[in-house]
N, C-alpha and C positions, 0 to 999 in steps of 0.2 A: 220952549219956554221952560225952565227946569221948576219943579217943585223941592221947597227945603224938606228933607227929612229927617234933621238933624245933623250932628257932626261925630267922627272916631276918629281915637286918637289912637295910634297904635305904634312901634317903632321894630324894626326889620333887621335883622342880625344876620351874616353869614360868616361861618368858620370854616376856609376851605381847608384847613388841616385836617379838619375832624369830618367833612362834609356833614357838616350841621344847620339849618337854617331854623332861626327862633324870631319866631313872631308875637312879641308880648302885644295884647292885649289892653291897654291903660284904663280907658273910660271912653263912654259918650255922654253925649250933651244935646239938648232940647231934641230929642227923638219926638217923633209926632204920636201920639197918643192913639192905641189902636184899643183897647177896651171901652166898655159903656160909663167906666169907673171913672175915665178921664187919663189914665196911666196903662200903661203895659208892663208887661215880665218879660223885657228885652234879655236874650243870648246872641252871643257873636257867633256864626258860623264860618269856617276857614277851608277850602278845598286846595288841595295841591291838583295842580289842571298840566296836562302834557296833550301839546295836539286836538285840545278841543276835549281831551277827554279827563275824566277825575279819577287819580291816581288815588289818594288818601282824602281823608276830612276829616276835620277835628272841631269839636266846639266849647264854649266855655260853659260854666256853670248858667243858671238863669239866675237874675236879679229880680224879686218880686215888687210889683207895683210900685216902678220909677220910670221917669224918664232922663234921669241923670245916673245912668250904673258905672259905677266902678268898680273893673273888675282885676286890674295888676294879675293876669294871666297869662303862662307863658306858652304857647306851643311851639313844636319843636318837631321838625321833619328832618330826615337823613336825605341826604341828595349829594351823591358824588361831585367834585368837582366841574368834572366833563361832560355834567347833564346839567350844570347850573344854568345856562343859559337856554334852554328847551325848555323850562317848566314856566309857571307862572302861578299866584295867588288869587283866590277869588272870596273875598272878605264880604259878607251879607252879617246885617243885622237882622234878625228874626223877632215875634213875638209868637 
């Protein structure tokens, strides 16, 4: 049984000539309220993973008092083309 915690919209682009992966966090909607006021202060945490180890982490700005934050923020990782098939991204919405 799954629990609906909301949705996240993002875009992922890899440029092999530059060895650059760009993850653009666009927005979230219908997030679960985490504060007693019925809202949240969400941000998105992105981790670059390789073989279960976190290599790098980045996060967006925190949007105050909303369950439908709009970010439009790009997060860039430098990944050589020969390593792109060995890495993964972990994306988490945090309060």
